[in-house]
C-alpha positions in Angstrom: -59.1 27.0 -66.2 -57.5 30.4 -66.0 -59.1 31.1 -62.6 -57.7 27.8 -61.3 -54.3 28.5 -62.6 -54.2 32.0 -61.1 -55.5 30.5 -57.8 -52.7 28.0 -57.8 -50.1 30.6 -58.5 -51.4 32.7 -55.7 -51.1 29.8 -53.3 -47.6 29.0 -54.4 -46.5 32.6 -54.0 -48.1 32.8 -50.5 -46.3 29.5 -49.5 -43.0 30.8 -50.8 -43.5 34.1 -49.0 -44.3 32.3 -45.8 -41.3 30.1 -46.0 -39.0 33.0 -46.8 -40.4 35.0 -43.9 -40.0 32.0 -41.5 -36.4 31.6 -42.7 -35.6 35.3 -42.3 -37.3 35.3 -38.9 -35.4 32.2 -37.7 -31.9 33.1 -39.1 -31.8 36.9 -39.2 -33.7 38.0 -36.1 -31.5 38.6 -33.1 -31.0 35.4 -31.1 -31.0 35.4 -27.3 -28.0 33.6 -25.8 -26.7 33.0 -22.2 -23.2 34.2 -21.6 -20.5 33.4 -19.0 -19.9 35.7 -16.1 -16.7 36.1 -14.1 -16.8 34.0 -10.9 -14.7 34.5 -7.8 -13.0 32.0 -5.4 -13.6 29.0 -7.6 -12.4 25.8 -6.2 -11.0 23.5 -8.8 -11.7 19.9 -7.8 -10.8 16.6 -9.4 -13.2 13.7 -9.0 -12.1 10.1 -8.3 -13.8 6.8 -7.6 -12.1 4.2 -5.4 -12.2 2.0 -2.4 -11.3 2.0 1.3 -8.0 0.2 1.9 -5.3 -0.1 4.5 -1.5 0.4 4.0 -0.7 -2.4 6.4 -2.7 -5.6 5.8 -1.0 -8.9 6.7 -1.9 -12.5 6.2 -0.4 -14.4 9.1 0.2 -18.1 9.8 2.4 -20.5 11.5 6.1 -21.1 10.5 5.6 -24.8 11.2 2.8 -27.3 10.3 0.5 -29.1 12.7 -3.1 -29.5 13.9 -4.9 -26.4 15.3 -5.8 -26.9 18.9 -7.2 -23.4 19.7 -8.2 -20.2 17.9 -8.6 -17.3 20.3 -10.0 -14.5 18.1 -12.5 -14.1 15.3 -13.3 -11.6 12.5 -13.8 -8.0 13.8 -11.9 -8.5 17.0 -9.3 -6.0 18.2 -5.9 -7.6 19.1 -2.7 -6.1 20.6 0.9 -6.7 19.6 2.1 -10.1 21.1 -1.4 -11.3 21.8 -1.9 -15.1 21.2 -4.2 -15.7 18.3 -4.0 -19.5 17.8 -2.1 -22.6 19.0 -1.0 -25.9 17.5 -0.9 -29.3 19.2 2.6 -29.3 20.8 3.0 -32.5 22.8 5.6 -33.8 20.4 7.6 -30.6 20.4 7.5 -30.4 24.2 9.1 -33.9 24.2 11.8 -32.6 21.9 12.5 -29.7 24.3 12.7 -32.1 27.2 15.1 -34.3 25.3 17.3 -31.3 24.5 17.4 -30.4 28.1 18.5 -33.9 29.0 21.2 -33.7 26.4 22.5 -30.6 28.1 22.6 -32.4 31.5 24.4 -35.3 29.9 26.9 -33.0 28.2 27.6 -31.2 31.5 28.2 -34.6 33.2 30.6 -35.6 30.5 32.5 -32.3 30.8 32.8 -32.9 34.6 34.1 -36.4 34.0 36.6 -35.3 31.4 37.9 -32.5 33.7 38.4 -35.1 36.5 40.4 -37.3 34.0 42.6 -34.3 33.3 43.3 -33.9 37.0 44.1 -37.6 37.3 46.4 -37.4 34.2 48.2 -34.5 35.7 48.8 -36.4 38.9 50.0 -39.4 37.1 52.4 -37.3 35.0 53.7 -35.6 38.2 54.3 -39.0 39.7 56.1 -40.3 36.6 58.2 -37.2 36.4 59.3 -37.6 40.0 60.1 -41.3 39.5 62.0 -40.5 36.3 64.1 -37.9 38.2 65.1 -40.5 40.7 65.9 -43.1 38.1 68.0 -40.7 36.1 69.9 -39.8 39.3 70.6 -43.4 40.1 71.6 -44.1 36.5 74.1 -41.3 36.8 75.7 -43.1 39.7 75.5 -46.4 37.8 73.2 -47.8 40.5 70.7 -49.0 38.0 70.9 -50.0 34.4 70.4 -47.6 31.5 67.4 -49.6 30.3 65.6 -48.9 33.5 66.3 -45.2 33.3 65.0 -45.1 29.6 61.8 -47.0 30.7 61.2 -44.3 33.4 61.6 -41.6 30.8 59.2 -43.3 28.4 56.7 -43.5 31.3 56.8 -39.7 31.6 56.2 -39.3 27.9 53.2 -41.7 28.0 51.7 -39.8 31.0 52.1 -36.5 29.1 50.3 -37.9 26.1 47.5 -39.2 28.3 47.2 -35.7 29.8 46.9 -34.2 26.3 44.2 -36.8 25.4 42.3 -36.0 28.6 42.4 -32.2 27.9 41.2 -32.8 24.3 38.3 -34.8 25.6 37.3 -31.9 27.8 37.2 -29.6 24.7 35.2 -32.2 22.9 32.6 -32.5 25.6 32.4 -28.7 26.0 31.7 -28.5 22.3 29.0 -31.1 22.7 27.5 -29.1 25.6 27.4 -26.0 23.4 25.7 -28.0 20.7 23.2 -29.3 23.2 22.5 -25.8 24.3 22.0 -24.6 20.8 19.7 -27.6 20.2 17.6 -26.6 23.2 17.4 -23.1 21.9 16.2 -24.4 18.5 13.6 -26.7 20.0 12.4 -24.0 22.3 12.1 -21.6 19.4 10.1 -24.3 17.5 7.9 -24.7 20.5 7.2 -20.9 20.5 6.2 -21.2 16.9 3.4 -23.4 17.9 1.7 -20.2 19.2 0.6 -17.6 16.7 1.0 -14.1 18.0 -0.2 -10.8 16.6 2.7 -8.9 15.1 1.1 -5.4 15.7 -2.0 -3.8 17.1 -4.7 -4.8 14.6 -8.2 -5.6 13.6 -9.0 -9.2 12.5 -10.3 -8.9 9.0 -10.9 -12.6 8.4 -10.3 -16.0 10.0 -9.4 -18.7 7.4 -9.2 -21.9 9.5 -11.0 -23.7 12.3 -9.8 -25.7 15.3 -8.9 -29.3 14.5 -7.7 -28.5 11.0 -4.2 -29.6 10.0 -2.3 -26.7 8.4 1.0 -26.5 6.7 3.8 -24.0 7.3 2.8 -20.7 5.7 -0.9 -21.4 5.5 -2.9 -18.2 6.2 -4.8 -18.4 9.5 -5.8 -14.8 9.9 -5.9 -11.6 7.8 -5.0 -8.6 10.0 -5.3 -4.9 9.4 -3.7 -2.0 11.2 -6.6 0.5 11.7 -4.2 3.4 12.0 -3.2 3.0 8.3 -6.6 3.1 6.8 -6.7 5.3 3.6 -8.7 5.5 0.3 -7.4 4.4 -3.0 -9.0 6.5 -5.7 -8.7 6.3 -9.5 -8.5 9.6 -11.3 -8.9 10.1 -15.1 -5.5 10.9 -16.6 -7.0 13.9 -18.3 -7.7 15.4 -14.9 -4.7 14.1 -13.0 -2.1 16.6 -14.2 -2.6 19.1 -11.4 -2.5 16.5 -8.6 0.2 16.9 -5.9 0.9 15.3 -2.5 -0.5 17.2 0.3 -3.6 18.6 -1.5 -6.8 18.6 0.6 -9.5 16.1 -0.3 -13.0 15.1 0.6 -14.1 11.4 0.9 -17.7 10.3 0.9 -18.4 6.6 1.7 -21.1 4.7 0.0 -22.5 3.4 3.3 -22.6 7.0 4.8 -23.5 9.3 1.9 -24.4 12.2 4.2 -21.0 12.3 6.0 -17.9 13.8 4.4 -14.4 13.0 5.7 -11.6 15.3 5.0 -8.0 14.2 4.3 -4.9 14.8 2.2 -3.3 13.2 -0.8 -0.6 10.9 0.7 0.7 9.2 -2.4 0.3 9.4 -6.2 1.1 6.2 -8.1 3.9 6.5 -10.6 2.3 3.9 -12.9 -1.1 4.5 -14.4 -3.6 1.9 -15.3 -2.9 1.2 -18.9 -6.3 -0.3 -19.7 -8.5 2.3 -17.9 -6.2 5.2 -18.4 -6.5 6.2 -14.8 -4.0 7.3 -12.1 -3.9 5.8 -8.6 -4.1 8.3 -5.7 -4.1 7.4 -2.0 -5.9 9.7 0.4 -5.4 9.7 4.2 -8.1 10.9 6.4 -7.8 13.6 9.1 -10.6 12.0 11.1 -11.4 8.5 10.0 -14.7 6.6 10.5 -15.0 4.7 13.8 -15.0 1.4 11.8 -13.6 0.9 8.3 -14.7 -1.7 5.9 -12.0 -2.7 3.4 -13.1 -2.6 -0.2 -16.1 -0.2 0.4 -16.7 2.1 -2.5 -15.8 5.8 -1.9 -16.1 9.0 -3.9 -13.1 11.4 -3.7 -12.9 15.1 -4.6 -9.4 16.6 -4.5 -9.0 20.4 -4.5 -6.1 21.0 -6.8 -6.4 24.8 -7.0 -8.5 27.8 -6.0 -9.0 30.6 -8.5 -9.5 34.1 -7.2 -11.3 35.0 -10.5 -12.3 32.7 -13.4 -14.3 32.8 -16.6 -15.7 29.3 -17.1 -17.5 27.9 -20.1 -19.1 24.4 -20.4 -17.2 21.9 -22.5 -20.3 21.3 -24.5 -20.0 24.9 -25.8 -16.5 24.4 -27.1 -15.7 23.1 -30.6 -12.4 21.4 -31.5 -11.4 21.1 -27.9 -8.1 19.2 -27.4 -7.7 19.8 -23.7 -5.7 23.0 -24.3 -7.3 25.0 -27.1 -10.7 25.2 -28.9 -13.2 27.6 -30.4 -16.1 29.3 -28.7 -18.9 31.6 -29.8 -18.9 35.1 -28.5 -21.2 38.1 -28.6 -19.2 41.1 -29.9 -20.8 44.4 -31.0 -24.2 42.7 -31.0 -23.2 39.9 -33.4 -22.0 36.3 -33.0 -18.4 35.4 -33.8 -16.4 32.2 -33.3 -12.9 32.7 -31.9 -10.0 30.5 -30.8 -9.2 30.6 -27.1 -6.8 28.9 -24.7 -8.0 27.0 -21.7 -6.7 26.3 -18.2 -8.2 24.4 -15.4 -11.3 22.2 -15.7 -13.8 21.9 -12.9 -15.7 18.8 -11.8 -18.9 20.1 -13.3 -17.4 19.9 -16.8 -16.5 23.6 -17.2 -13.2 25.0 -18.5 -11.4 28.1 -17.5 -10.6 30.6 -20.4 -7.1 32.0 -19.9 -6.3 33.7 -23.2 -7.5 34.6 -26.7 -10.8 36.2 -25.7 -11.4 39.6 -27.6 -11.8 42.6 -25.3 -15.5 43.5 -24.7 -16.8 40.1 -25.9 -19.0 37.7 -24.0 -18.7 33.9 -24.2 -21.8 32.0 -25.2 -22.4 29.1 -22.7 -25.2 27.1 -24.4 -24.7 25.5 -27.8 -27.6 26.0 -30.3 -28.4 25.3 -33.9 -29.0 29.0 -34.4 -25.4 30.0 -33.6 -24.1 31.3 -36.9 -21.2 33.8 -37.3 -22.4 37.3 -38.1 -25.9 36.7 -36.8 -27.3 39.4 -34.5 -27.4 38.3 -30.9 -28.8 39.6 -27.6 -27.5 38.5 -24.2 -30.1 36.8 -22.1 -31.4 39.1 -19.4 -30.7 42.3 -21.3 -33.7 44.5 -22.1 -34.8 44.6 -25.7 -33.9 47.8 -27.6 
């Protein structure tokens, strides 16, 4: 029994010794850690995901309703400003134009007739005035009765009134002629609206109707895009959007052409963020756009917001208590580990952050988190020769 007890005690002592040595070895021996090095000419880029869009996209249709008689273009076609795109049946409208032209001719004839009546009324008035003058002279010599002289005077007044009526009729018919001319202009304009023309040089994105269909005023017939206004709409995380500014250079990579990179500039930054996704809208114009753009195609955008001549960068994973501005990092100082608070600046697209203040002189920032990182523990920088 005594031998078994002694043997058990020896085994327990050996086990405790082994565990203690393992603990001391794992916690007290110098740990090898990688540290950050100063980098030069570091481009700070912001990543965004978005789609290809166009600033000018118009849905065009007729201002009047009718049956489509002809559609001249289709999706993907290039059209020029003023080019005819579609037509409506216009027999009824052409008849209205002809009727308006006939109304103008009738109004012109009525004006001519009224002007002739004015000349006739003037002649009658002149005749009545001459007769009245003779009658008044004879009445002055008592050669005729006063009643006859008064009748001659009334005839002059009646002739003057008839002249006024004739002149008024001329104005009425002239007004009717103006109205007929305006009616012709209106019906002609309505006839022109039976032809749908391209409002600008464009690419036909989509055709929404076919010949023979009856459309109402305002129905969309084509969707047109101005190819000169193609740009990329990107969504950037609000946490990374603070340094964005109009004019900054950017790179765009399309999903259909992953090997090609198109350069451009920030043209517009939305003043309203997406409340649900917490993203900011950024529009990028291209210096040299693809030969053919496909609206809605997914695109990756990288915007260069700054270039740092020198920078000490640490991965975000190696920071504790990071709030976007400050945090704590482990450093190697005098051969031992210490955790210090530091202040950060720019963040790069590969999830590293620039340290701008708070780093003790002569210290080296640990870049890889590890369970063995404990303050006060001896540490050796990776790559250094063992003492």
